[in-house]
Backbone as JSON, one array per atom type, in Angstrom:
{
  "sequence": "MELTSFFFGLYKFVKYGLYPLTWVVLLLSAAAVLALFPFSPKRLRWVRQLVMSSLLLLVTLSSPLVATPLIGSLESWYHPPQLKPSDRFDAIVVLGAGIEEKGSLRPTTEPSSYSRNRTTCAWTSTNRAMPPRWC",
  "N": [[56.66, 48.14, 112.23], [55.13, 46.53, 109.64], [55.98, 45.75, 106.29], [54.01, 45.9, 103.4], [53.54, 43.59, 100.69], [53.77, 44.96, 98.28], [55.14, 47.36, 98.97], [57.47, 46.23, 99.99], [58.53, 45.01, 97.7], [58.89, 47.34, 96.17], [60.76, 48.64, 97.76], [62.95, 46.86, 97.55], [63.42, 47.06, 94.79], [64.16, 49.78, 94.48], [66.36, 49.81, 96.17], [68.23, 48.0, 94.95], [68.43, 49.36, 92.59], [69.95, 51.54, 93.24], [72.5, 50.65, 93.68], [75.89, 50.82, 92.63], [77.02, 48.83, 90.99], [74.82, 47.8, 89.69], [74.24, 49.82, 87.86], [76.48, 49.64, 86.22], [76.13, 47.08, 85.11], [73.72, 47.5, 83.74], [74.52, 49.45, 81.84], [76.45, 47.99, 80.39], [74.79, 45.96, 79.43], [73.05, 47.4, 77.77], [74.93, 48.21, 75.86], [75.63, 45.71, 74.82], [73.21, 44.92, 73.64], [72.92, 46.9, 71.69], [75.13, 46.24, 70.17], [74.33, 43.94, 68.9], [72.74, 44.63, 66.76], [72.85, 45.57, 63.23], [75.9, 47.14, 62.23], [76.48, 50.61, 62.32], [77.98, 53.82, 61.88], [77.02, 55.63, 63.85], [75.73, 53.94, 65.71], [77.91, 52.35, 66.51], [79.45, 54.29, 67.77], [77.79, 54.81, 69.98], [77.88, 52.31, 71.28], [80.6, 52.18, 71.97], [80.73, 54.42, 73.68], [78.98, 53.62, 75.75], [80.27, 51.31, 76.74], [82.74, 52.39, 77.55], [81.88, 54.29, 79.45], [80.71, 52.62, 81.36], [82.93, 51.09, 82.2], [84.54, 53.16, 83.16], [82.92, 54.1, 85.26], [82.9, 51.81, 86.89], [85.67, 51.51, 87.54], [86.14, 53.97, 88.78], [84.37, 54.01, 91.02], [85.3, 51.8, 92.4], [87.81, 52.46, 93.08], [90.27, 53.13, 95.57], [90.6, 55.8, 96.22], [88.12, 56.97, 95.89], [86.33, 55.15, 97.05], [87.11, 54.86, 99.77], [86.58, 57.46, 101.06], [83.78, 57.43, 100.66], [82.93, 55.19, 102.15], [83.9, 56.01, 104.61], [82.25, 58.23, 105.09], [79.84, 56.95, 105.56], [80.47, 55.43, 107.83], [81.01, 57.43, 109.67], [78.65, 58.26, 110.79], [78.11, 56.72, 112.99], [79.35, 56.89, 116.02], [81.94, 55.77, 118.24], [81.18, 54.62, 121.56], [81.61, 56.76, 124.41], [83.53, 55.89, 126.97], [83.88, 55.86, 130.53], [86.4, 55.67, 133.12], [85.19, 54.34, 135.21], [83.27, 52.75, 134.09], [82.19, 49.47, 133.36], [82.53, 46.43, 131.52], [81.33, 43.36, 130.23], [81.97, 41.86, 128.04], [83.7, 41.89, 124.91], [83.0, 42.34, 121.6], [84.41, 40.87, 118.85], [84.85, 41.49, 115.58], [85.36, 39.35, 112.94], [88.16, 39.05, 110.69], [88.63, 37.38, 108.65], [90.05, 34.27, 107.41], [92.96, 32.28, 106.82], [93.18, 29.9, 104.45], [93.87, 26.34, 104.53], [96.85, 25.26, 103.1], [99.59, 24.45, 100.84], [101.95, 25.32, 102.11], [100.9, 25.96, 104.52], [99.86, 24.15, 107.12], [97.44, 23.97, 108.54], [94.17, 25.51, 108.84], [94.18, 28.92, 109.52], [93.64, 31.93, 111.5], [93.53, 35.16, 109.92], [96.1, 37.73, 109.73], [94.97, 40.15, 110.46], [92.75, 39.29, 111.93], [94.04, 38.02, 114.08], [95.31, 40.25, 115.19], [93.09, 41.85, 115.96], [91.84, 40.13, 117.79], [93.84, 39.85, 119.75], [94.01, 42.5, 120.62], [91.44, 42.81, 121.72], [91.6, 40.91, 123.77], [93.6, 41.98, 125.45], [92.29, 44.3, 126.1], [90.13, 43.46, 127.64], [91.3, 42.87, 130.02], [91.68, 45.23, 131.25], [90.17, 48.11, 132.83], [89.13, 49.92, 131.08], [89.31, 50.17, 127.57], [92.39, 51.21, 126.08], [92.44, 52.31, 123.6], [90.3, 52.27, 120.73], [90.16, 49.43, 118.83]],
  "CA": [[55.76, 48.33, 111.11], [55.31, 45.52, 108.6], [55.85, 46.22, 104.92], [53.17, 45.09, 102.53], [54.34, 42.98, 99.63], [54.05, 45.98, 97.28], [56.19, 48.25, 99.45], [58.69, 45.44, 100.09], [59.04, 44.92, 96.33], [59.35, 48.68, 95.79], [61.98, 48.86, 98.53], [64.02, 46.07, 96.94], [63.68, 47.62, 93.47], [64.9, 51.02, 94.66], [67.64, 49.46, 96.8], [69.14, 47.47, 93.94], [68.62, 50.39, 91.58], [70.94, 52.52, 93.69], [73.82, 50.05, 93.73], [76.7, 51.2, 91.46], [77.23, 47.71, 90.08], [73.62, 47.69, 88.87], [74.39, 50.75, 86.75], [77.49, 49.09, 85.31], [75.51, 45.97, 84.39], [72.75, 48.07, 82.79], [75.24, 50.08, 80.73], [77.02, 46.94, 79.54], [73.68, 45.27, 78.75], [72.62, 48.26, 76.66], [75.97, 48.13, 74.83], [75.53, 44.39, 74.17], [72.02, 44.92, 72.78], [73.22, 47.71, 70.51], [76.14, 45.56, 69.35], [73.69, 42.86, 68.14], [72.16, 45.18, 65.54], [73.85, 45.86, 62.18], [76.73, 48.28, 62.61], [76.51, 51.9, 61.63], [78.91, 54.67, 62.64], [76.35, 56.2, 65.02], [75.53, 52.86, 66.68], [79.22, 51.98, 67.01], [79.82, 55.34, 68.73], [77.0, 54.57, 71.21], [78.41, 51.11, 71.94], [81.87, 52.57, 72.57], [80.47, 55.32, 74.81], [78.39, 52.85, 76.85], [81.29, 50.45, 77.32], [83.72, 53.22, 78.24], [81.28, 54.89, 80.65], [80.54, 51.58, 82.38], [84.25, 50.79, 82.75], [84.96, 54.32, 83.95], [82.13, 54.06, 86.49], [83.38, 50.69, 87.7], [87.0, 51.82, 88.05], [86.05, 55.13, 89.67], [83.73, 53.68, 92.29], [86.06, 50.79, 93.12], [89.11, 53.03, 93.41], [90.36, 53.5, 96.99], [90.48, 57.25, 96.36], [86.69, 57.31, 95.98], [85.63, 54.21, 97.94], [87.42, 55.12, 101.18], [85.75, 58.56, 101.6], [82.37, 57.05, 100.69], [82.74, 54.31, 103.31], [84.13, 56.84, 105.78], [81.08, 59.05, 105.36], [78.83, 56.08, 106.16], [80.9, 55.04, 109.17], [81.06, 58.58, 110.57], [77.35, 58.43, 111.44], [78.08, 55.93, 114.21], [80.54, 57.16, 116.81], [82.13, 54.81, 119.33], [80.71, 55.16, 122.84], [82.62, 57.35, 125.27], [83.54, 55.18, 128.24], [84.6, 56.44, 131.65], [87.16, 54.61, 133.81], [84.33, 53.58, 136.13], [82.41, 51.86, 133.31], [82.62, 48.09, 133.26], [81.88, 45.67, 130.46], [81.51, 41.92, 130.4], [82.47, 41.22, 126.83], [84.03, 42.71, 123.75], [82.7, 41.6, 120.39], [85.47, 41.03, 117.86], [84.4, 41.13, 114.24], [86.43, 38.62, 112.29], [88.74, 39.64, 109.49], [88.92, 36.33, 107.69], [90.96, 33.18, 107.75], [93.85, 31.81, 105.76], [92.85, 28.49, 104.22], [94.93, 25.34, 104.55], [97.52, 25.2, 101.8], [100.79, 23.62, 100.79], [102.89, 25.79, 103.12], [100.15, 26.17, 105.76], [99.28, 22.83, 107.39], [96.08, 24.07, 109.08], [93.48, 26.78, 108.62], [94.57, 29.86, 110.58], [93.07, 33.27, 111.36], [94.41, 36.09, 109.22], [96.85, 38.62, 110.63], [94.02, 41.13, 110.98], [91.96, 38.63, 112.97], [94.89, 37.86, 115.25], [95.51, 41.57, 115.78], [91.85, 42.25, 116.62], [91.62, 39.26, 118.94], [94.82, 40.23, 120.77], [93.6, 43.79, 121.17], [90.27, 42.57, 122.57], [92.03, 40.19, 124.96], [94.28, 42.91, 126.34], [91.32, 45.3, 126.56], [89.26, 42.9, 128.68], [92.05, 42.84, 131.27], [91.72, 46.59, 131.77], [88.84, 48.66, 133.1], [88.68, 50.64, 129.89], [90.29, 50.0, 126.49], [93.18, 52.42, 125.87], [92.02, 52.84, 122.29], [89.38, 51.34, 120.06], [90.89, 48.72, 117.78]],
  "C": [[56.1, 47.3, 110.03], [55.14, 46.16, 107.22], [54.89, 45.31, 104.17], [54.05, 44.54, 101.41], [54.68, 44.0, 98.54], [55.2, 46.87, 97.73], [57.52, 47.51, 99.64], [59.33, 45.31, 98.71], [59.59, 46.25, 95.85], [60.67, 49.0, 96.49], [63.16, 48.13, 97.9], [64.4, 46.63, 95.57], [64.53, 48.89, 93.57], [66.28, 50.73, 95.23], [68.63, 48.96, 95.76], [69.36, 48.46, 92.81], [69.66, 51.41, 91.95], [72.35, 51.94, 93.77], [74.63, 50.44, 92.49], [76.9, 50.05, 90.48], [76.01, 47.48, 89.19], [73.72, 48.6, 87.65], [75.41, 50.25, 85.74], [76.89, 47.97, 84.47], [74.5, 46.5, 83.36], [73.44, 48.72, 81.6], [75.86, 49.03, 79.8], [75.95, 46.15, 78.8], [73.19, 46.09, 77.57], [73.64, 48.23, 75.52], [75.9, 46.8, 74.09], [74.33, 44.33, 73.24], [72.28, 45.73, 71.52], [74.24, 47.04, 69.59], [75.53, 44.43, 68.52], [73.09, 43.35, 66.83], [73.24, 45.43, 64.5], [74.6, 47.16, 62.51], [76.5, 49.47, 61.71], [77.45, 52.77, 62.45], [78.29, 55.25, 63.92], [76.17, 55.13, 66.11], [76.85, 52.42, 67.29], [79.72, 53.01, 68.03], [79.08, 55.15, 70.04], [77.53, 53.37, 71.98], [79.72, 51.46, 72.65], [81.65, 53.47, 73.79], [79.88, 54.56, 76.01], [79.43, 51.97, 77.53], [82.31, 51.28, 78.1], [83.13, 53.85, 79.51], [81.07, 53.84, 81.74], [81.88, 51.2, 83.0], [84.77, 51.94, 83.6], [84.21, 54.38, 85.28], [82.62, 52.97, 87.42], [84.74, 50.99, 88.33], [86.94, 52.97, 89.06], [85.48, 54.75, 91.01], [84.47, 52.6, 93.07], [87.46, 51.27, 93.48], [89.15, 53.39, 94.89], [90.24, 55.01, 97.21], [89.04, 57.7, 96.5], [85.99, 56.43, 97.01], [85.89, 54.51, 99.41], [86.65, 56.31, 101.74], [84.26, 58.22, 101.64], [82.07, 56.15, 101.88], [82.92, 55.1, 104.6], [82.94, 57.72, 106.11], [79.94, 58.22, 105.94], [79.2, 55.73, 107.6], [80.9, 56.21, 110.15], [79.73, 58.84, 111.26], [77.32, 57.77, 112.81], [79.4, 56.1, 114.97], [80.7, 56.1, 117.89], [81.68, 55.43, 120.64], [81.88, 55.71, 123.65], [82.53, 56.69, 126.65], [84.33, 55.95, 129.28], [85.38, 55.33, 132.33], [86.3, 53.78, 134.75], [83.4, 52.61, 135.4], [83.03, 50.47, 133.23], [81.89, 47.42, 132.1], [82.23, 44.21, 130.65], [82.15, 41.26, 129.19], [82.82, 42.27, 125.79], [83.76, 41.84, 122.53], [83.78, 41.91, 119.36], [84.91, 40.58, 116.52], [85.57, 40.51, 113.5], [86.91, 39.3, 111.03], [89.2, 38.56, 108.52], [89.9, 35.3, 108.21], [91.84, 32.9, 106.54], [93.61, 30.31, 105.61], [94.09, 27.6, 104.26], [95.53, 25.24, 103.15], [98.78, 24.37, 101.88], [101.81, 24.02, 101.85], [102.22, 26.05, 104.47], [99.42, 24.88, 106.09], [97.84, 22.88, 107.91], [95.47, 25.41, 108.68], [93.77, 27.68, 109.81], [93.82, 31.18, 110.4], [94.06, 34.19, 110.64], [95.13, 36.99, 110.21], [95.95, 39.69, 111.22], [93.18, 40.53, 112.1], [92.78, 38.43, 114.23], [95.11, 39.19, 115.96], [94.27, 42.01, 116.55], [91.59, 41.42, 117.87], [92.58, 39.6, 120.07], [94.45, 41.55, 121.42], [92.4, 43.62, 122.09], [90.67, 41.87, 123.86], [92.72, 41.13, 125.95], [93.31, 43.96, 126.89], [90.4, 44.75, 127.65], [89.97, 42.84, 130.02], [92.21, 44.22, 131.89], [90.29, 47.05, 132.03], [88.27, 49.34, 131.87], [89.73, 50.44, 128.79], [91.07, 51.3, 126.28], [92.85, 53.08, 124.53], [91.07, 51.82, 121.69], [90.12, 50.73, 118.9], [90.04, 48.58, 116.55]]
}
């Protein structure tokens, strides 16, 4: 089903409106606009509340205590397939985990330790009929 330009625009608007960083930027923008006007005690209180709520929102949503369960709830929708010993596969797709750039103590660009671990696990898994665990 193709989206019309109106529904595509509406989709993008709603999508970006739900991002937590969008809310932080909006709160900080409102605080900046209020800070441009002449100061009064009430306006200063609003500026402080907007800045503190945006920082609190940013720290809370980027904290591992909150971010990990949120990501886990998204990942729990997709379960790994249950393979039997008789199942065969031709390839294992390894999602990269980054590289370490060339630096003063590193003469060449190298895969990160996570990438090496994932690649090694995939290599050993291809030599078996079924992976012993999902890496």
